[in-house]
N, C-alpha and C positions, 0 to 999 in steps of 0.2 A: 698080551700081547708084545710086553719087553722081554718074557722069554725066551718069547718065539723070534724075534730077534736078533737076541744075542744066541742063541742057537745056529740060527742062518750066517750068522755074520764067522763062528767057529768054525763050519762047515766052510765058509769059502776060503778059508787060507790055505788048505790044499789045494784046492782047484785051481787057486791064483798061483801057487807054485807051480802047479803043473803046466798052465799055461803058459809062465814063463820060461818054461825047460824045455817044453817043444817047441816055441817060436825061438830060442835062443840056438836051439841045436839046428833049428831048420834055417836059420838067416848063417850059421857058419856052414853049414851045406852047400850053400849056394857059391855057384861058382864065382871066384875073384877076390881080392880081401882091398881093406882102403889103400893099400901100399901099392896097389897095381892102377889105380884112379888118378888120372892126370891133373895137376893142379898147377898153378904159379909156383908154389915153396916143392913139391913134389913131381919133378917132370918124368915122363915116362922112360926117359932114357938113366935113369938113377943105376947106379952102379949096385951090386947085391949087396955091398957092405951097407949102403944106407938104408937098404929095405930092410936089411937084419936090423938095424939101429932102430927104425923107426918098428919095426915089429916087438921089440924088446919095451920099447919106451910104452907103446899100447897094450902090451900083456899078453899080445899076439902069439907071442912063441911058446905060452904054456899050454898043455893039455885043457882039450875043450870042457871038461868038469872041472879045471884048477880055474879058469875064468870064469865057467858060471859061478862057483862058489863066490871068489872075488866080489863077481858083480852083485851078488844076494846080499852079501856082510855088508859092502856100500848101501844100496837101496835100505836096510834097516833102518840106516844111519839118515835116511832123505838125501843120501850125496849120489844124485843119478851121473858122475862124471862129467867128461871134459867131452866137447866133441872133438873130433879125429878132421875136422875141416882145419883149413889155415889157421882162421882166427882162436881157434882151440879155448871159445868161451865156455862156460857150464852150459849144460843142458837145459837144468830149469831155468836158467837167466834166458835164454832160448825160447823155453814152452811161454815165459810170463810173458813177454813179448808180444807172442803171436795167438795167444790165449783170448785177451780180452774179444778182439774182432771179431773170432769165429764162435764164438758167445753169444755176441751182439747178433751176427749176422743168424744165425741159428735161432734164436730164443725169438725173436720177430717173428721168422720164418714159421714156426711150430703155434706162436699165439693166431698168426692170422690163419694157418690151417684148422686149428681147432676152432676157432670164433666162424670161420665158413663151413667147414665141414659139418660138425653135428647138426645145425640147421637145415644145411641144404638134405643131409640124408635120411633127417626125421619130415620130413616134407616129403620128400620123393616116396618114403615108405607108406607114411599113411596115406599118399595121394597116388598108388599103385598105376601107372599107365596113362597117368596123365598128361596135358602138352609139357608141364614143368618138369617130370618125370622121364619124360622122353629126352626133351633137351638137354638134364643133366645127364642122361645116360649118353648123350654124343660127347659132352664135355669128357666125359669118362676116357670114351676112347681114344678121344682127340688126346688126351692126358697122357693116358698109357703108350701109345704111339709114336710122341713127340720126345725124340733123344732132347736131353737137356745143352747138348754142345751146340746142335742146331738151333734151336730156337735162340738161346744168347746170341749166336752169329747173325740170325735176320733180325733182331732186335736192336743189336750193335749196328746193324747196317741202317737198319729203319729211322732209330731215333738218334742214333751219335752222328752218324754220318753224313744221312740225305736231309734230316731236318734240324739237327744241331739242338736237340733238345737237352740232350743228357749225356755225360762222360761214358766212357766205354772201359776205362783201366785205371786201376789204381783206386786209393783213397782220397784223394788230394789233389787237385789243382797245381802246377808249378807256382802260382802267385797268390797263392793259399795264405801265406804271410801277411800279403800286404792286402788282403781284403778287410773288413770290416768287422765285428762279432758277427752279426746276424748273417752276414753273406759266407761267412767261412761256417756257419750251421746248416744253411743252404748247401754247401759245395760238398760237406762231407754227408748230409742226406741225400744230393742228387747222385751220389758217385754209389749209394747204395740201393738203390731205385731197382733198375735193372738186375744185379745180380737175387735181390730178394723176388722179384715176377717169376725168374727164371725158376728158383727153386721152388718156390709154390706152388708153381703150375701142375709140375707134376702129382707132389705130395698132395695137394687139395683133390687132386682125380681120385687118387688111390683111397684117401680117410672117407672121402663121402661116399666113396662103396662099399665101405667097411660099415660104415653107420648104417646105412641103408640095405644092408643085409642082416643086419644086427637086429634092426629096427623090426623088419618084416619078421623075423623068428619069433619077436618078442609079444606083438601085436596078436599073433595066431594064437597063444596062450591061453588055457581056460579062465586064468583069473582075470585077463583081460576081458575076456566076455561076459564075465560074472560082475565086473564094474561098471560094465555098460547095461547090463542087465538092472542093476541097481538105483541106474538113473542119473549115475554121476553125468559131469558137462563131460564131452568129450576133450576137453582142454586140459579137465583135471585127472582125466585118464591116459592121456597122451604125456603129458607134463610129469605128473608127480607117479603113476604106475610104472608107465611102458619106459619112458627116457631112461631112470636111471637105472633099469636091470640093462638097457640095451648098451650102456657104455661100458660094461664090463670089457668086450672087446676092444674099444678103443682105448682103455687104461692100459690095457696089455702091448696094444701097441706103439703108445706111449712110451710104455718103459724102456720097450724096446729102442727105440727112436733115441731115448738119450744119450747113450754115447756118441751118434752121429752130433751131437752140440760141441763135443770136443775134437774128433775127430775131422769134423767140417766136411765139405764138399771139393772133394778134390778136382772135380771137373769144373766146378764154379769159378773156384778161387784162382785154378789156373788160367781159364778162358781171360777171366777179369783183373786178372793181377793183381789179386789181394792177399797182403801177408799173413796169412792165416795158417792154420793148424796144419791142413791139409797141404799145402803146397811147401810146408816145413816137412812134412813125411815125405812126399814126392823127392825132393831136393836130398834127402837121406837115403834112400833107397838107393837114388842114381850115385850116388857118394860113399855108399859103403859105411855110411856113418854108424855104426853100430850101437855107439851111447845115444845117440838120439831116437834112432828106430824102438830101442828096448824103452828108452823113457816115456814114448808116445805109448806103445804099448803096455806098459803098466795102467798109466793114466785112465787109456780103453777102457784096460780090463777093470779096474776098479771099479767104475763107471758103470759098465755094464751088470758087473754084480751087485754093487747097489741099486742099479735102476729096477733089477729082478727083484729084490727085498722092498723095494718101496710099491711097484706095481702089487705085491702079495698084501702088503697092508692096506694100500689103498683099496681094495676089492671090499675088505671089511665095512669101510665109509660107504661105499657105492651103493652092497648088497647087505642089508643085516642080518639074510640067512648065514652069513659065513661066518658071523662071529657065534650066531646058536650051534653052530657044528662044531666050531673049535670048543667051546666049552662042554658039548657032551661028549666030544673024543675026550676031552681030559677027565671027565668023571668016568 
């Protein structure tokens, strides 16, 4: 398994280089430059001399291939550069500030989805066309059809405005510093309830449907019928033989979902004014902040490639047949 992982890591390097090259070119081919963006320090009426000075300072006056080479050489040294925004802060510092809250939100969301979707999908498949299956099917259709922004606004109006039970924006109340320790914890937790509920709703619908479909395919296999013919208890047949094989598609989807732990949910973070990675990326795009955009892109790309590798390695843990096939291929 270790040689396979090392071989995949080596092959991922040119792929990562190609992703960054294409993204870098597309980003610079888009209309507008950072010097065209209005800000307190860079007025839109700046004369040509000031704009040329800024382009020279930021290295935008060089040919595109030279700009990319300079960027790659800095990235190899783990230097993501400085933001083009007026504060000119290091990109890694900005990402370091936003990353924890985005990871917290998405990890909690993912754990809730997995903990609920697997049993819901398994029960729906083993009790096909029952009342439970019909109810979950309706829930899935509602989950797919409900836009996140609409659900967020409805919950904000109900629980935040009309009932006044939960806060509707930010992570802390203005009086957070004056609260006791436990009240501070509850204040922070209460700010996360609505964003997590909104993010979980659609994901739970899709994951439970994937699990149901995978489980239906597995329970119809011949080896499941043979296990039942041997007189094994239904709980053993489903829990030991069927469920483990049905988890393979879920492992794939989870692997593809890992980059979202960094990228965050742009819509949810924007609606609830959560200072996370998604909000940072949106701001960078609007401001043409190339270093921040490329910094986010590199992190998400690395996580995507790593997630695919983790998913492939996890297959061997979920399904022993994959390990046997790997050994035979080596022979």
